[in-house]
Every structure is written in structure tokens, then in C-alpha cells.
C-alpha positions as CSV (number, residue, x, y, z in Angstrom):
1,X,38.7,-57.8,-298.0
2,X,36.2,-55.4,-297.6
3,X,36.3,-52.5,-295.1
4,X,32.5,-53.0,-294.2
5,X,32.9,-56.5,-292.7
6,X,32.6,-56.6,-289.0
7,X,35.5,-56.6,-286.9
8,X,35.0,-60.3,-285.5
9,X,35.0,-61.7,-289.1
10,X,38.3,-60.2,-290.2
11,X,39.9,-61.3,-287.0
12,X,38.8,-64.6,-287.7
13,X,40.2,-64.3,-291.0
14,X,43.5,-63.2,-289.9
15,X,43.6,-66.1,-287.5
16,X,43.1,-68.4,-290.1
17,X,45.8,-67.0,-292.5
18,X,48.6,-67.3,-289.7
19,X,47.4,-70.5,-288.6
20,X,46.3,-69.4,-285.2
21,X,43.1,-71.6,-285.1
22,X,43.8,-74.3,-282.6
23,X,41.4,-74.5,-279.7
24,X,42.9,-74.1,-276.2
25,X,41.8,-76.4,-273.5
26,X,40.4,-75.3,-270.3
27,X,43.2,-75.3,-267.9
28,X,43.3,-78.5,-265.6
29,X,46.4,-78.3,-263.7
30,X,48.5,-81.5,-262.1
31,X,50.3,-80.2,-258.9
32,X,52.8,-82.1,-257.3
33,X,54.5,-80.6,-254.2
34,X,58.0,-81.0,-254.4
35,X,59.2,-79.3,-251.1
36,X,58.6,-76.8,-248.6
37,X,60.2,-74.1,-246.2
38,X,58.8,-72.5,-243.1
39,X,57.1,-69.7,-245.3
40,X,55.9,-71.4,-248.3
41,X,55.5,-74.7,-250.4
42,X,56.8,-75.3,-253.9
43,X,55.1,-77.6,-256.3
44,X,55.7,-78.7,-259.8
45,X,52.6,-77.7,-262.1
46,X,51.6,-78.9,-265.2
47,X,48.4,-78.4,-267.5
48,X,47.6,-79.2,-271.1
49,X,47.0,-76.4,-273.4
50,X,45.9,-77.9,-276.7
51,X,45.5,-81.4,-278.1
52,X,47.9,-82.2,-280.9
53,X,46.6,-83.3,-284.1
54,X,43.4,-80.9,-283.7
55,X,43.6,-79.1,-287.1
56,X,43.5,-79.8,-290.7
57,X,45.1,-83.2,-292.0
58,X,46.5,-84.0,-288.4
59,X,42.9,-84.1,-286.8
60,X,42.3,-86.9,-284.7
61,X,45.5,-88.5,-285.0
62,X,47.3,-88.2,-281.7
63,X,46.1,-88.3,-278.2
64,X,48.8,-86.2,-277.0
65,X,49.0,-82.8,-275.6
66,X,51.2,-79.7,-275.6
67,X,51.8,-78.7,-272.3
68,X,53.0,-75.9,-269.8
69,X,55.1,-76.5,-267.1
70,X,56.2,-74.2,-264.1
71,X,56.9,-74.0,-260.5
72,X,54.1,-72.8,-257.9
73,X,55.2,-71.3,-254.8
74,X,52.4,-71.0,-252.2
75,X,52.7,-69.0,-249.0
76,X,51.6,-70.6,-245.7
77,X,50.0,-67.6,-244.2
78,X,46.4,-67.8,-243.6
79,X,43.8,-65.8,-245.5
80,X,43.8,-64.5,-249.1
81,X,46.9,-63.9,-251.1
82,X,47.7,-61.9,-254.3
83,X,49.0,-64.1,-257.2
84,X,51.4,-63.1,-259.6
85,X,53.7,-64.7,-262.4
86,X,57.3,-64.4,-262.2
87,X,59.1,-64.6,-265.4
88,X,62.9,-65.4,-265.1
89,X,65.6,-63.5,-267.6
90,X,66.6,-65.3,-270.3
91,X,69.8,-66.5,-269.0
92,X,68.1,-67.9,-265.7
93,X,65.8,-70.8,-265.0
94,X,62.6,-71.1,-262.9
95,X,64.4,-72.7,-260.3
96,X,67.0,-70.0,-260.1
97,X,64.3,-67.1,-259.2
98,X,62.5,-69.5,-256.9
99,X,65.7,-70.2,-254.9
100,X,66.0,-74.0,-255.2
101,X,69.3,-73.5,-256.9
102,X,72.5,-71.7,-255.4
103,X,73.2,-69.9,-258.7
104,X,71.7,-66.6,-257.5
105,X,72.3,-64.8,-254.2
106,X,69.1,-64.8,-251.9
107,X,68.5,-61.0,-252.8
108,X,68.0,-61.9,-256.5
109,X,65.6,-64.9,-255.8
110,X,62.8,-62.6,-256.5
111,X,59.8,-65.3,-257.0
112,X,61.2,-66.7,-253.3
113,X,60.8,-63.5,-251.9
114,X,57.4,-62.7,-253.2
115,X,56.4,-66.1,-251.9
116,X,57.8,-65.3,-248.2
117,X,56.0,-62.2,-248.4
118,X,52.5,-63.7,-248.8
119,X,52.2,-64.0,-252.7
120,X,51.5,-67.1,-254.6
121,X,53.8,-67.3,-257.4
122,X,53.7,-69.0,-260.7
123,X,57.1,-69.2,-262.3
124,X,56.7,-70.8,-265.9
125,X,59.5,-72.9,-267.6
126,X,60.8,-71.7,-270.7
127,X,63.6,-72.4,-272.9
128,X,66.8,-70.8,-271.4
129,X,69.5,-68.8,-273.2
130,X,72.2,-71.3,-272.3
131,X,75.0,-73.2,-274.4
132,X,73.2,-76.1,-276.1
133,X,75.4,-79.3,-276.8
134,X,77.9,-77.4,-278.9
135,X,79.3,-74.3,-277.4
136,X,78.5,-71.7,-280.5
137,X,74.6,-72.4,-280.5
138,X,72.2,-71.7,-277.6
139,X,69.0,-73.7,-276.9
140,X,66.8,-70.9,-278.4
141,X,68.8,-70.8,-281.6
142,X,68.6,-74.5,-282.2
143,X,64.8,-74.4,-281.6
144,X,64.5,-71.5,-284.3
145,X,66.7,-73.3,-286.5
146,X,64.5,-76.5,-286.5
147,X,61.4,-74.5,-287.6
148,X,63.0,-73.7,-290.7
């Protein structure tokens, strides 16, 4: 590529070369409340990120979506609330830091603490670093091996 091309054209070429050409869908979340405390409610939230089969030879072949999931903790306090995304460490789950399990002491349930103190908290679900079906491999390592 020549050095005098506009930056956007160069970015588009890089996106094409690395395969980052999917068009993301506008967020349209589905929220299902699963419980409540005196201070906050917690819900399962999901939204489509992109349509499967949207590029190249797979275009139009599927009506399925790639979705993102998470827990949404919403304060019951009146008024406006700051919002944060709480990301658990690789060995923890969204439920752990939201206080929905007993794996962590209450002082380490930081998503729950934020919700109790008036925040709206989204805790996305990620693949955990935990033992898969075999004790010598973790979920993340197993998924990476599938990619090869």
C-alpha cells in the first residue's frame, strides 16, 4: 500500500486482511430478572452481537446469532446511577463476584458491593479458567485447540 492513502482506506484494508469485516448488530438486550435483595435486583441479560453467516460463502446461510450474556445488577435507589462493567478474574465466574455463589467471602464480591452502593453493574460471562472434562486441560485451552 502506498503511504499517501487516506487512513480510513488503510484501516479498511487491514480489517479485510485479518477478517474483521462482520457488521455488529445494534444492541437489543433481553433482560430476565432472576432475583432481588433489599438493595438491588439481578437479571440475566443477553443481546445479539452479530449474525452468523454474514460474510463470504456463508452469507445468508443461517438465521442464528452470536450472543453475549451477562448478569445485570441494578440498584433500587431512586435517581440516576453510575454504570460499570465488572470483569471477574479468569478463575472466577460472573456469579461469584455478584454474590450469587458462596465461593467468595462477601468482601470480595465486588460487583455486589458496587450494586449495594448505588451502581448499575454489568458482569459479562466469559470462558472460565477451570478444569474441563480432563484434569490436564482448562476450558480456555480447549477452545484455543479447537481453533487450530
